[in-house]
VMD Tcl script that builds the backbone (N, CA, C; Angstrom):
set m [mol new atoms 270]
animate dup $m
set s [atomselect $m all]
$s set {name element resname resid chain x y z} {
  {N N MET 1 A 101.961 76.431 306.491}
  {CA C MET 1 A 102.502 76.648 304.969}
  {C C MET 1 A 101.983 75.378 304.094}
  {N N SER 2 A 101.960 75.539 302.776}
  {CA C SER 2 A 101.421 74.886 302.262}
  {C C SER 2 A 102.591 74.039 301.614}
  {N N LEU 3 A 102.825 73.234 300.811}
  {CA C LEU 3 A 103.427 72.124 300.494}
  {C C LEU 3 A 103.964 72.281 299.192}
  {N N ILE 4 A 105.050 71.662 298.971}
  {CA C ILE 4 A 105.286 71.653 297.408}
  {C C ILE 4 A 106.138 70.565 296.883}
  {N N ILE 5 A 106.348 69.894 295.868}
  {CA C ILE 5 A 106.751 68.555 295.536}
  {C C ILE 5 A 107.709 69.076 294.756}
  {N N THR 6 A 109.101 68.628 295.412}
  {CA C THR 6 A 110.483 68.880 294.441}
  {C C THR 6 A 110.400 68.425 293.526}
  {N N ASP 7 A 111.684 68.792 292.371}
  {CA C ASP 7 A 111.857 68.031 291.245}
  {C C ASP 7 A 112.891 66.475 291.439}
  {N N GLU 8 A 112.706 66.038 292.787}
  {CA C GLU 8 A 113.365 64.994 292.845}
  {C C GLU 8 A 111.950 63.658 292.711}
  {N N CYS 9 A 110.704 64.453 292.713}
  {CA C CYS 9 A 109.711 63.243 292.613}
  {C C CYS 9 A 109.912 62.374 291.406}
  {N N ILE 10 A 109.475 61.320 291.729}
  {CA C ILE 10 A 109.531 59.917 290.537}
  {C C ILE 10 A 108.340 59.665 290.172}
  {N N ASN 11 A 107.382 60.449 290.001}
  {CA C ASN 11 A 106.033 60.404 289.380}
  {C C ASN 11 A 105.708 58.788 289.756}
  {N N CYS 12 A 105.828 58.346 290.952}
  {CA C CYS 12 A 104.934 57.352 291.679}
  {C C CYS 12 A 103.452 57.022 291.607}
  {N N ASP 13 A 102.650 58.602 291.727}
  {CA C ASP 13 A 101.641 58.311 291.665}
  {C C ASP 13 A 100.632 57.753 293.230}
  {N N VAL 14 A 101.587 57.517 294.243}
  {CA C VAL 14 A 101.094 57.709 295.302}
  {C C VAL 14 A 100.799 58.690 296.266}
  {N N CYS 15 A 101.339 59.759 295.767}
  {CA C CYS 15 A 100.705 60.967 296.841}
  {C C CYS 15 A 99.185 61.207 296.587}
  {N N GLU 16 A 98.451 61.457 295.187}
  {CA C GLU 16 A 97.670 61.997 294.733}
  {C C GLU 16 A 96.730 61.554 295.236}
  {N N PRO 17 A 96.170 60.405 295.592}
  {CA C PRO 17 A 94.730 59.823 295.994}
  {C C PRO 17 A 94.778 59.825 297.803}
  {N N GLU 18 A 95.739 60.355 298.003}
  {CA C GLU 18 A 95.939 60.443 299.947}
  {C C GLU 18 A 95.292 61.996 299.940}
  {N N CYS 19 A 95.532 62.566 299.476}
  {CA C CYS 19 A 95.240 64.297 299.500}
  {C C CYS 19 A 93.962 64.152 299.713}
  {N N PRO 20 A 93.314 64.640 301.260}
  {CA C PRO 20 A 91.998 64.662 300.976}
  {C C PRO 20 A 91.063 65.860 300.314}
  {N N ASN 21 A 91.851 67.115 300.091}
  {CA C ASN 21 A 91.546 68.069 299.404}
  {C C ASN 21 A 91.800 68.271 298.117}
  {N N GLU 22 A 92.120 67.242 297.397}
  {CA C GLU 22 A 92.380 67.124 296.071}
  {C C GLU 22 A 93.166 68.033 295.177}
  {N N ALA 23 A 94.347 68.465 296.519}
  {CA C ALA 23 A 95.362 69.553 295.902}
  {C C ALA 23 A 96.576 68.900 294.867}
  {N N ILE 24 A 96.707 67.460 295.031}
  {CA C ILE 24 A 97.808 67.385 294.254}
  {C C ILE 24 A 96.918 66.824 292.791}
  {N N SER 25 A 98.036 67.221 291.835}
  {CA C SER 25 A 97.682 66.840 290.289}
  {C C SER 25 A 99.046 66.592 289.468}
  {N N GLN 26 A 99.091 65.938 288.762}
  {CA C GLN 26 A 99.991 65.806 287.319}
  {C C GLN 26 A 99.990 66.648 287.061}
  {N N GLY 27 A 101.684 67.531 286.688}
  {CA C GLY 27 A 102.091 68.536 286.019}
  {C C GLY 27 A 102.862 68.092 284.986}
  {N N ASP 28 A 103.334 69.301 284.627}
  {CA C ASP 28 A 104.232 68.930 283.331}
  {C C ASP 28 A 104.928 67.928 283.042}
  {N N GLU 29 A 105.552 67.875 284.320}
  {CA C GLU 29 A 106.927 66.947 284.502}
  {C C GLU 29 A 106.847 66.214 285.785}
  {N N THR 30 A 106.255 66.688 286.990}
  {CA C THR 30 A 105.918 65.752 287.888}
  {C C THR 30 A 104.702 66.242 288.900}
  {N N TYR 31 A 104.435 65.609 289.671}
  {CA C TYR 31 A 103.026 65.996 290.428}
  {C C TYR 31 A 103.422 67.458 290.895}
  {N N VAL 32 A 101.879 68.500 291.222}
  {CA C VAL 32 A 101.828 69.551 291.666}
  {C C VAL 32 A 101.299 69.693 292.717}
  {N N ILE 33 A 101.359 70.171 293.820}
  {CA C ILE 33 A 100.427 70.779 295.001}
  {C C ILE 33 A 99.524 72.178 294.582}
  {N N ASP 34 A 98.363 72.331 294.860}
  {CA C ASP 34 A 98.197 73.536 294.666}
  {C C ASP 34 A 97.806 74.342 295.681}
  {N N PHE 35 A 98.561 75.368 296.116}
  {CA C PHE 35 A 98.737 76.038 297.061}
  {C C PHE 35 A 97.009 76.264 298.113}
  {N N ASN 36 A 96.329 76.575 297.092}
  {CA C ASN 36 A 94.928 77.093 297.186}
  {C C ASN 36 A 93.820 76.126 297.921}
  {N N LYS 37 A 94.342 74.937 297.844}
  {CA C LYS 37 A 93.953 73.799 298.054}
  {C C LYS 37 A 94.709 73.012 299.166}
  {N N CYS 38 A 95.658 73.193 299.351}
  {CA C CYS 38 A 96.555 72.495 300.549}
  {C C CYS 38 A 96.811 72.978 301.792}
  {N N THR 39 A 96.410 72.148 302.875}
  {CA C THR 39 A 95.917 72.453 304.220}
  {C C THR 39 A 96.772 71.768 305.009}
  {N N GLU 40 A 98.022 70.928 304.293}
  {CA C GLU 40 A 98.744 70.132 305.026}
  {C C GLU 40 A 97.713 69.211 306.032}
  {N N CYS 41 A 96.758 68.926 305.241}
  {CA C CYS 41 A 95.634 67.895 305.761}
  {C C CYS 41 A 95.319 68.369 307.395}
  {N N VAL 42 A 95.418 69.541 307.461}
  {CA C VAL 42 A 94.608 69.753 308.809}
  {C C VAL 42 A 93.182 69.574 308.554}
  {N N GLY 43 A 92.562 69.108 309.887}
  {CA C GLY 43 A 91.258 69.043 309.716}
  {C C GLY 43 A 90.877 67.894 309.543}
  {N N HIS 44 A 91.870 67.033 308.501}
  {CA C HIS 44 A 91.523 65.525 308.107}
  {C C HIS 44 A 92.418 64.686 309.024}
  {N N TYR 45 A 93.727 65.060 308.979}
  {CA C TYR 45 A 94.875 63.968 309.737}
  {C C TYR 45 A 95.696 64.838 310.521}
  {N N ASP 46 A 96.453 64.237 311.274}
  {CA C ASP 46 A 97.325 64.828 312.314}
  {C C ASP 46 A 98.813 65.359 311.494}
  {N N THR 47 A 98.934 64.549 310.178}
  {CA C THR 47 A 100.193 64.765 309.648}
  {C C THR 47 A 99.506 64.793 307.644}
  {N N PRO 48 A 100.597 65.383 307.271}
  {CA C PRO 48 A 100.439 65.535 306.032}
  {C C PRO 48 A 100.522 64.100 305.080}
  {N N GLN 49 A 99.527 63.652 304.537}
  {CA C GLN 49 A 99.253 62.175 304.065}
  {C C GLN 49 A 100.428 62.114 302.773}
  {N N CYS 50 A 100.297 63.324 302.266}
  {CA C CYS 50 A 101.287 62.639 300.693}
  {C C CYS 50 A 102.798 62.703 301.075}
  {N N VAL 51 A 103.038 63.292 302.608}
  {CA C VAL 51 A 104.592 63.326 303.043}
  {C C VAL 51 A 104.748 61.919 303.612}
  {N N GLU 52 A 103.524 61.375 304.194}
  {CA C GLU 52 A 103.864 59.766 304.868}
  {C C GLU 52 A 104.211 59.042 303.858}
  {N N VAL 53 A 103.250 59.016 302.523}
  {CA C VAL 53 A 103.317 57.926 301.666}
  {C C VAL 53 A 104.479 58.029 300.658}
  {N N CYS 54 A 105.111 59.086 300.563}
  {CA C CYS 54 A 106.248 59.502 299.683}
  {C C CYS 54 A 107.464 58.705 299.736}
  {N N PRO 55 A 107.888 57.971 298.835}
  {CA C PRO 55 A 108.697 57.232 299.251}
  {C C PRO 55 A 110.588 57.822 298.710}
  {N N VAL 56 A 110.157 58.722 298.459}
  {CA C VAL 56 A 111.848 59.734 297.827}
  {C C VAL 56 A 111.600 61.097 299.128}
  {N N ASP 57 A 110.911 61.063 299.386}
  {CA C ASP 57 A 110.789 62.320 300.631}
  {C C ASP 57 A 111.099 63.723 299.635}
  {N N CYS 58 A 110.156 63.972 298.795}
  {CA C CYS 58 A 110.413 65.304 297.683}
  {C C CYS 58 A 109.406 65.928 298.230}
  {N N ILE 59 A 108.401 66.005 299.402}
  {CA C ILE 59 A 107.540 66.821 299.575}
  {C C ILE 59 A 107.891 67.722 300.748}
  {N N LYS 60 A 107.980 68.803 300.148}
  {CA C LYS 60 A 108.308 70.170 301.344}
  {C C LYS 60 A 107.552 71.113 301.497}
  {N N LYS 61 A 107.790 71.812 303.175}
  {CA C LYS 61 A 107.352 72.765 302.946}
  {C C LYS 61 A 107.665 74.020 301.950}
  {N N ASP 62 A 106.606 74.861 301.338}
  {CA C ASP 62 A 106.741 75.736 300.384}
  {C C ASP 62 A 106.962 77.346 301.113}
  {N N PRO 63 A 108.310 77.880 301.048}
  {CA C PRO 63 A 108.689 78.699 301.713}
  {C C PRO 63 A 108.270 79.954 300.983}
  {N N GLU 64 A 107.378 79.894 299.806}
  {CA C GLU 64 A 106.984 81.034 299.046}
  {C C GLU 64 A 105.426 80.895 299.935}
  {N N HIS 65 A 104.802 80.428 300.234}
  {CA C HIS 65 A 103.668 80.330 300.924}
  {C C HIS 65 A 103.447 79.828 302.232}
  {N N ASP 66 A 103.809 81.037 303.242}
  {CA C ASP 66 A 104.032 80.460 304.996}
  {C C ASP 66 A 102.547 80.627 305.109}
  {N N GLU 67 A 102.095 79.868 305.926}
  {CA C GLU 67 A 100.986 79.797 306.522}
  {C C GLU 67 A 100.950 79.336 308.187}
  {N N THR 68 A 100.210 80.177 308.521}
  {CA C THR 68 A 100.141 79.638 310.314}
  {C C THR 68 A 99.032 78.407 310.192}
  {N N VAL 69 A 98.934 78.110 311.500}
  {CA C VAL 69 A 98.154 76.724 311.598}
  {C C VAL 69 A 97.062 77.125 311.196}
  {N N ASN 70 A 96.579 78.451 312.123}
  {CA C ASN 70 A 95.094 79.207 312.255}
  {C C ASN 70 A 94.671 79.582 310.739}
  {N N GLN 71 A 95.730 79.621 309.863}
  {CA C GLN 71 A 95.330 79.783 308.372}
  {C C GLN 71 A 94.902 78.983 307.851}
  {N N LEU 72 A 95.730 78.073 307.897}
  {CA C LEU 72 A 95.543 75.987 307.449}
  {C C LEU 72 A 93.979 75.951 308.090}
  {N N TRP 73 A 93.672 76.233 309.201}
  {CA C TRP 73 A 91.996 76.204 309.150}
  {C C TRP 73 A 91.030 76.950 308.847}
  {N N ILE 74 A 91.166 77.962 308.475}
  {CA C ILE 74 A 90.418 78.750 307.761}
  {C C ILE 74 A 90.422 78.403 306.497}
  {N N LYS 75 A 91.490 77.940 305.809}
  {CA C LYS 75 A 91.295 77.314 304.642}
  {C C LYS 75 A 90.619 76.395 304.141}
  {N N TYR 76 A 90.887 75.070 305.453}
  {CA C TYR 76 A 90.202 73.779 305.415}
  {C C TYR 76 A 88.339 74.245 305.447}
  {N N GLU 77 A 88.303 75.406 306.580}
  {CA C GLU 77 A 86.893 75.605 306.543}
  {C C GLU 77 A 86.233 75.894 305.394}
  {N N LYS 78 A 86.983 76.870 304.603}
  {CA C LYS 78 A 86.257 77.530 303.606}
  {C C LYS 78 A 86.207 76.322 302.528}
  {N N LEU 79 A 87.289 75.444 302.274}
  {CA C LEU 79 A 87.317 74.087 301.395}
  {C C LEU 79 A 86.004 73.349 301.494}
  {N N THR 80 A 85.732 72.927 303.204}
  {CA C THR 80 A 85.470 71.816 303.229}
  {C C THR 80 A 83.500 72.433 303.510}
  {N N GLY 81 A 83.168 73.506 304.254}
  {CA C GLY 81 A 82.083 74.072 304.859}
  {C C GLY 81 A 82.017 73.806 306.208}
  {N N ILE 82 A 82.930 72.965 306.548}
  {CA C ILE 82 A 82.874 72.570 308.058}
  {C C ILE 82 A 83.341 73.328 308.598}
  {N N LYS 83 A 83.100 73.863 309.778}
  {CA C LYS 83 A 83.887 74.693 310.690}
  {C C LYS 83 A 84.414 73.812 312.046}
  {N N CYS 84 A 85.394 74.328 312.476}
  {CA C CYS 84 A 86.365 73.970 313.479}
  {C C CYS 84 A 85.155 73.938 315.149}
  {N N VAL 85 A 84.618 73.185 315.583}
  {CA C VAL 85 A 84.065 73.224 316.899}
  {C C VAL 85 A 85.194 72.943 317.815}
  {N N GLY 86 A 85.598 73.764 318.489}
  {CA C GLY 86 A 86.448 73.415 319.798}
  {C C GLY 86 A 87.565 73.481 319.458}
  {N N CYS 87 A 88.348 74.272 318.522}
  {CA C CYS 87 A 89.637 73.875 318.499}
  {C C CYS 87 A 90.277 75.185 318.294}
  {N N SER 88 A 91.160 75.608 318.794}
  {CA C SER 88 A 91.727 76.816 318.816}
  {C C SER 88 A 91.946 77.532 317.566}
  {N N GLY 89 A 92.831 76.537 316.700}
  {CA C GLY 89 A 93.252 76.851 315.044}
  {C C GLY 89 A 94.719 77.597 315.057}
  {N N GLU 90 A 95.034 77.229 316.575}
  {CA C GLU 90 A 96.519 77.960 316.751}
  {C C GLU 90 A 97.816 76.700 316.844}
}
mol reanalyze $m
mol bondsrecalc $m
mol representation Tube
mol addrep $m
């Protein structure tokens, strides 16, 4: 499942540089996450780095973009061109 930044965002700027896929950018009022680029850090880290650094806990699962871990691996491979060798992706 992709992540979403809620309106509780305080625009502190700590999440954007932590995203390895460059999925986070400044929106009109708060930061936003591009669903097409968000892999929840699958392929990069064990946990989503934006969630780890967010001081107000405003980054949640996006219920409108339900994805399995396998789908996140596929997205990671498309974004990076790096094939996951030896992982089940499940």
